[in-house]
MOPAC internal coordinates of N, CA, C and O (Angstrom, degrees):
PM7 1SCF
backbone

  N    0.0000 0     0.00 0     0.00 0    0    0    0
  C    1.4406 1     0.00 0     0.00 0    1    0    0
  C    1.5299 1   108.23 1     0.00 0    2    1    0
  O    1.2310 1   121.22 1   -39.43 1    3    2    1
  N    1.3155 1   115.27 1   140.57 1    3    2    1
  C    1.4622 1   121.92 1   176.30 1    5    3    2
  C    1.5195 1   107.69 1  -133.82 1    6    5    3
  O    1.2310 1   120.52 1   -39.20 1    7    6    5
  N    1.3350 1   116.62 1   140.80 1    7    6    5
  C    1.4587 1   121.02 1  -178.44 1    9    7    6
  C    1.5253 1   110.76 1  -121.33 1   10    9    7
  O    1.2310 1   121.78 1   -23.85 1   11   10    9
  N    1.3179 1   114.20 1   156.15 1   11   10    9
  C    1.4595 1   121.17 1   172.23 1   13   11   10
  C    1.5178 1   107.87 1  -148.08 1   14   13   11
  O    1.2310 1   120.69 1   -21.90 1   15   14   13
  N    1.3119 1   116.29 1   158.10 1   15   14   13
  C    1.4610 1   121.38 1   178.36 1   17   15   14
  C    1.5196 1   108.35 1  -111.36 1   18   17   15
  O    1.2310 1   121.10 1   -50.44 1   19   18   17
  N    1.3218 1   115.50 1   129.56 1   19   18   17
  C    1.4577 1   121.88 1   175.13 1   21   19   18
  C    1.5252 1   106.97 1   -79.31 1   22   21   19
  O    1.2310 1   120.56 1   -76.90 1   23   22   21
  N    1.3195 1   116.53 1   103.10 1   23   22   21
  C    1.4692 1   120.94 1  -175.42 1   25   23   22
  C    1.5268 1   112.70 1   -64.12 1   26   25   23
  O    1.2310 1   119.94 1   159.28 1   27   26   25
  N    1.3187 1   117.71 1   -20.72 1   27   26   25
  C    1.4539 1   120.88 1   176.80 1   29   27   26
  C    1.5197 1   113.13 1   -73.17 1   30   29   27
  O    1.2310 1   120.60 1   156.33 1   31   30   29
  N    1.3152 1   116.45 1   -23.67 1   31   30   29
  C    1.4619 1   120.96 1   179.83 1   33   31   30
  C    1.5221 1   113.53 1   -98.27 1   34   33   31
  O    1.2310 1   120.02 1   151.17 1   35   34   33
  N    1.3226 1   117.56 1   -28.83 1   35   34   33
  C    1.4688 1   121.81 1  -175.39 1   37   35   34
  C    1.5267 1   110.12 1   -61.63 1   38   37   35
  O    1.2310 1   121.27 1   -49.64 1   39   38   37
  N    1.3320 1   115.18 1   130.36 1   39   38   37
  C    1.4659 1   121.34 1   178.98 1   41   39   38
  C    1.5330 1   112.03 1  -109.29 1   42   41   39
  O    1.2310 1   120.18 1  -178.69 1   43   42   41
  N    1.3293 1   117.25 1     1.31 1   43   42   41
  C    1.4549 1   120.80 1   175.84 1   45   43   42
  C    1.5172 1   115.78 1    80.82 1   46   45   43
  O    1.2310 1   119.89 1  -151.39 1   47   46   45
  N    1.3268 1   117.82 1    28.61 1   47   46   45
  C    1.4662 1   120.31 1   178.42 1   49   47   46
  C    1.5271 1   111.69 1   -67.64 1   50   49   47
  O    1.2310 1   120.07 1   150.91 1   51   50   49
  N    1.3141 1   117.48 1   -29.09 1   51   50   49
  C    1.4537 1   121.77 1   175.63 1   53   51   50
  C    1.5108 1   116.05 1    84.70 1   54   53   51
  O    1.2310 1   120.11 1  -171.94 1   55   54   53
  N    1.2844 1   117.40 1     8.06 1   55   54   53
  C    1.4684 1   119.01 1  -179.08 1   57   55   54
  C    1.5211 1   111.71 1   -64.57 1   58   57   55
  O    1.2310 1   120.23 1   144.91 1   59   58   57
  N    1.3162 1   117.16 1   -35.09 1   59   58   57
  C    1.4731 1   119.97 1  -178.21 1   61   59   58
  C    1.5201 1   110.97 1   -61.89 1   62   61   59
  O    1.2310 1   120.10 1   130.60 1   63   62   61
  N    1.3277 1   117.41 1   -49.40 1   63   62   61
  C    1.4632 1   118.13 1  -178.14 1   65   63   62
  C    1.5242 1   113.04 1   -79.50 1   66   65   63
  O    1.2310 1   119.66 1   163.21 1   67   66   65
  N    1.3224 1   118.26 1   -16.79 1   67   66   65
  C    1.4662 1   119.65 1   171.37 1   69   67   66
  C    1.5246 1   111.21 1   -74.24 1   70   69   67
  O    1.2310 1   120.78 1   139.91 1   71   70   69
  N    1.3395 1   116.11 1   -40.09 1   71   70   69
  C    1.4621 1   120.86 1  -176.72 1   73   71   70
  C    1.5242 1   113.85 1   -85.04 1   74   73   71
  O    1.2310 1   120.33 1   150.91 1   75   74   73
  N    1.3226 1   116.98 1   -29.09 1   75   74   73
  C    1.4719 1   120.81 1  -177.04 1   77   75   74
  C    1.5310 1   109.77 1  -139.36 1   78   77   75
  O    1.2310 1   120.06 1  -111.48 1   79   78   77
  N    1.3339 1   117.49 1    68.52 1   79   78   77
  C    1.4707 1   120.62 1  -175.12 1   81   79   78
  C    1.5265 1   114.62 1   -65.55 1   82   81   79
  O    1.2310 1   120.00 1   162.17 1   83   82   81
  N    1.3190 1   117.60 1   -17.83 1   83   82   81
  C    1.4719 1   119.96 1   176.40 1   85   83   82
  C    1.5230 1   111.36 1   -78.31 1   86   85   83
  O    1.2310 1   120.23 1   162.70 1   87   86   85
  N    1.3303 1   117.17 1   -17.30 1   87   86   85
  C    1.4606 1   121.75 1  -175.28 1   89   87   86
  C    1.5258 1   113.48 1  -109.53 1   90   89   87
  O    1.2310 1   120.76 1   152.92 1   91   90   89
  N    1.3373 1   116.16 1   -27.08 1   91   90   89
  C    1.4591 1   121.12 1  -175.98 1   93   91   90
  C    1.5234 1   110.13 1  -132.00 1   94   93   91
  O    1.2310 1   121.32 1   -28.49 1   95   94   93
  N    1.3117 1   115.08 1   151.51 1   95   94   93
  C    1.4648 1   121.25 1   174.21 1   97   95   94
  C    1.5205 1   107.34 1  -140.31 1   98   97   95
  O    1.2310 1   120.81 1     4.76 1   99   98   97
  N    1.3120 1   116.06 1  -175.24 1   99   98   97
  C    1.4585 1   119.59 1   178.45 1  101   99   98
  C    1.5210 1   109.99 1  -115.15 1  102  101   99
  O    1.2310 1   121.38 1   -30.30 1  103  102  101
  N    1.3238 1   114.97 1   149.70 1  103  102  101
  C    1.4628 1   118.94 1   175.94 1  105  103  102
  C    1.5254 1   109.04 1   -86.59 1  106  105  103
  O    1.2310 1   120.07 1     6.89 1  107  106  105
  N    1.3094 1   117.48 1  -173.11 1  107  106  105
  C    1.4571 1   121.98 1  -176.41 1  109  107  106
  C    1.5276 1   113.62 1   -63.09 1  110  109  107
  O    1.2310 1   120.36 1   159.22 1  111  110  109
  N    1.3291 1   116.92 1   -20.78 1  111  110  109
  C    1.4612 1   121.22 1  -179.19 1  113  111  110
  C    1.5319 1   112.84 1  -103.20 1  114  113  111
  O    1.2310 1   120.39 1  -176.04 1  115  114  113
  N    1.3346 1   116.87 1     3.96 1  115  114  113
  C    1.4579 1   120.93 1   178.09 1  117  115  114
  C    1.5089 1   115.83 1    90.92 1  118  117  115
  O    1.2310 1   120.14 1  -175.59 1  119  118  117
  N    1.3185 1   117.33 1     4.41 1  119  118  117
  C    1.4644 1   120.50 1   177.77 1  121  119  118
  C    1.5234 1   109.64 1   -83.41 1  122  121  119
  O    1.2310 1   120.89 1   -30.26 1  123  122  121
  N    1.3241 1   115.91 1   149.74 1  123  122  121
  C    1.4544 1   120.67 1  -179.51 1  125  123  122
  C    1.5111 1   112.40 1   -69.07 1  126  125  123
  O    1.2310 1   121.58 1   -32.00 1  127  126  125
  N    1.3209 1   114.58 1   148.00 1  127  126  125
  C    1.4593 1   120.69 1   173.14 1  129  127  126
  C    1.5180 1   108.14 1  -145.90 1  130  129  127
  O    1.2310 1   120.98 1   -27.92 1  131  130  129
  N    1.3058 1   115.74 1   152.08 1  131  130  129
  C    1.4518 1   122.14 1  -179.44 1  133  131  130
  C    1.5230 1   108.87 1   -79.06 1  134  133  131
  O    1.2310 1   120.89 1   -41.83 1  135  134  133
  N    1.3164 1   115.89 1   138.17 1  135  134  133
  C    1.4579 1   121.35 1   175.61 1  137  135  134
  C    1.5280 1   108.05 1   -82.60 1  138  137  135
  O    1.2310 1   120.37 1   -49.28 1  139  138  137
  N    1.3168 1   116.90 1   130.72 1  139  138  137
  C    1.4629 1   121.18 1   177.42 1  141  139  138
  C    1.5077 1   112.29 1    70.02 1  142  141  139
  O    1.2310 1   121.33 1    37.93 1  143  142  141
  N    1.3277 1   115.06 1  -142.07 1  143  142  141
  C    1.4649 1   120.97 1  -174.90 1  145  143  142
  C    1.5226 1   113.70 1   -91.44 1  146  145  143
  O    1.2310 1   120.18 1  -178.30 1  147  146  145
  N    1.3252 1   117.26 1     1.70 1  147  146  145
  C    1.4583 1   120.94 1   177.23 1  149  147  146
  C    1.5129 1   114.97 1    88.27 1  150  149  147
  O    1.2310 1   119.99 1   175.84 1  151  150  149
  N    1.3246 1   117.62 1    -4.16 1  151  150  149
  C    1.4602 1   119.85 1   177.76 1  153  151  150
  C    1.5218 1   108.33 1   -75.35 1  154  153  151
  O    1.2310 1   120.90 1   -53.56 1  155  154  153
  N    1.3222 1   115.89 1   126.44 1  155  154  153
  C    1.4575 1   122.29 1  -176.22 1  157  155  154
  C    1.5267 1   109.16 1   -95.08 1  158  157  155
  O    1.2310 1   120.16 1   -60.56 1  159  158  157
  N    1.3349 1   117.30 1   119.44 1  159  158  157
  C    1.4712 1   118.98 1   175.13 1  161  159  158
  C    1.5239 1   109.80 1   -60.75 1  162  161  159
  O    1.2310 1   120.69 1   -29.81 1  163  162  161
  N    1.3023 1   116.28 1   150.19 1  163  162  161
  C    1.4593 1   121.07 1  -174.95 1  165  163  162
  C    1.5326 1   111.92 1   -56.77 1  166  165  163
  O    1.2310 1   119.93 1   143.52 1  167  166  165
  N    1.3211 1   117.73 1   -36.48 1  167  166  165
  C    1.4637 1   119.86 1  -178.99 1  169  167  166
  C    1.5252 1   113.02 1   -75.74 1  170  169  167
  O    1.2310 1   119.59 1   175.10 1  171  170  169
  N    1.3328 1   118.38 1    -4.90 1  171  170  169
  C    1.4651 1   122.78 1   178.37 1  173  171  170
  C    1.5287 1   112.54 1  -109.50 1  174  173  171
  O    1.2310 1   120.32 1  -177.64 1  175  174  173
  N    1.3380 1   116.98 1     2.36 1  175  174  173
  C    1.4681 1   119.49 1  -177.39 1  177  175  174
  C    1.5258 1   113.03 1   -61.55 1  178  177  175
  O    1.2310 1   120.34 1   143.11 1  179  178  177
  N    1.3113 1   116.95 1   -36.89 1  179  178  177
  C    1.4774 1   119.50 1   179.22 1  181  179  178
  C    1.5277 1   110.14 1   -63.36 1  182  181  179
  O    1.2310 1   120.37 1   136.17 1  183  182  181
  N    1.3346 1   116.90 1   -43.83 1  183  182  181
  C    1.4706 1   120.91 1   178.50 1  185  183  182
  C    1.5279 1   110.63 1   -63.61 1  186  185  183
  O    1.2310 1   120.30 1   141.17 1  187  186  185
  N    1.3241 1   117.04 1   -38.83 1  187  186  185
  C    1.4607 1   120.72 1   178.77 1  189  187  186
  C    1.5241 1   110.53 1   -63.49 1  190  189  187
  O    1.2310 1   120.18 1   134.54 1  191  190  189
  N    1.3142 1   117.25 1   -45.46 1  191  190  189
  C    1.4679 1   120.63 1   179.86 1  193  191  190
  C    1.5328 1   111.66 1   -65.44 1  194  193  191
  O    1.2310 1   120.52 1   145.34 1  195  194  193
  N    1.3247 1   116.61 1   -34.66 1  195  194  193
  C    1.4613 1   120.56 1   176.26 1  197  195  194
  C    1.5265 1   110.38 1   -64.33 1  198  197  195
  O    1.2310 1   120.55 1   135.42 1  199  198  197
  N    1.3288 1   116.56 1   -44.58 1  199  198  197
  C    1.4682 1   120.44 1   177.81 1  201  199  198
  C    1.5270 1   111.00 1   -63.34 1  202  201  199
  O    1.2310 1   120.45 1   137.07 1  203  202  201
  N    1.3218 1   116.74 1   -42.93 1  203  202  201
  C    1.4687 1   121.50 1   179.54 1  205  203  202
  C    1.5294 1   110.25 1   -60.07 1  206  205  203
  O    1.2310 1   120.25 1   133.41 1  207  206  205
  N    1.3143 1   117.12 1   -46.59 1  207  206  205
  C    1.4679 1   120.21 1  -176.17 1  209  207  206
  C    1.5196 1   112.58 1   -73.01 1  210  209  207
  O    1.2310 1   119.51 1   161.78 1  211  210  209
  N    1.3236 1   118.53 1   -18.22 1  211  210  209
  C    1.4604 1   121.56 1  -179.14 1  213  211  210
  C    1.5204 1   114.27 1   -99.92 1  214  213  211
  O    1.2310 1   120.12 1  -177.81 1  215  214  213
  N    1.3179 1   117.37 1     2.19 1  215  214  213
  C    1.4639 1   120.01 1   178.03 1  217  215  214
  C    1.5304 1   108.77 1   -78.75 1  218  217  215
  O    1.2310 1   119.90 1   -63.03 1  219  218  217
  N    1.3439 1   117.80 1   116.97 1  219  218  217
  C    1.4743 1   120.29 1  -176.90 1  221  219  218
  C    1.5172 1   113.81 1   -61.10 1  222  221  219
  O    1.2310 1   120.05 1   148.73 1  223  222  221
  N    1.3196 1   117.51 1   -31.27 1  223  222  221
  C    1.4691 1   121.03 1  -177.61 1  225  223  222
  C    1.5209 1   112.78 1   -95.55 1  226  225  223
  O    1.2310 1   120.41 1   179.04 1  227  226  225
  N    1.3332 1   116.83 1    -0.96 1  227  226  225
  C    1.4783 1   120.79 1  -175.70 1  229  227  226
  C    1.5366 1   110.40 1    55.25 1  230  229  227
  O    1.2310 1   121.33 1  -136.52 1  231  230  229
  N    1.3225 1   115.07 1    43.48 1  231  230  229
  C    1.4689 1   120.45 1  -176.47 1  233  231  230
  C    1.5155 1   113.31 1   -85.25 1  234  233  231
  O    1.2310 1   119.84 1   168.03 1  235  234  233
  N    1.3384 1   117.91 1   -11.97 1  235  234  233
  C    1.4652 1   120.65 1   179.72 1  237  235  234
  C    1.5200 1   108.79 1   -93.53 1  238  237  235
  O    1.2310 1   121.67 1   -53.28 1  239  238  237
  N    1.3234 1   114.40 1   126.72 1  239  238  237
  C    1.4630 1   120.73 1  -178.32 1  241  239  238
  C    1.5113 1   110.05 1  -118.30 1  242  241  239
  O    1.2310 1   120.52 1   -29.92 1  243  242  241
  N    1.3239 1   116.62 1   150.08 1  243  242  241
  C    1.4575 1   121.20 1   173.31 1  245  243  242
  C    1.5151 1   108.43 1  -103.34 1  246  245  243
  O    1.2310 1   121.71 1   -33.51 1  247  246  245
  N    1.3002 1   114.33 1   146.49 1  247  246  245
  C    1.4668 1   120.74 1   179.53 1  249  247  246
  C    1.5149 1   110.14 1  -113.57 1  250  249  247
  O    1.2310 1   120.10 1   180.00 1  251  250  249

């Protein structure tokens, strides 16, 4: 699984990096960003799906 954030949709609620801090962080303005290359380790897939389902703008996409 690989994730990315659509920066055009992200409103900076921060749920992604609150729920999955190993996978997401915030930029200088508080918007979510993917940590590293976006590849989700198998043991972090549940956290990734939780972040995806809790994003109000549905800005997190899987590839």
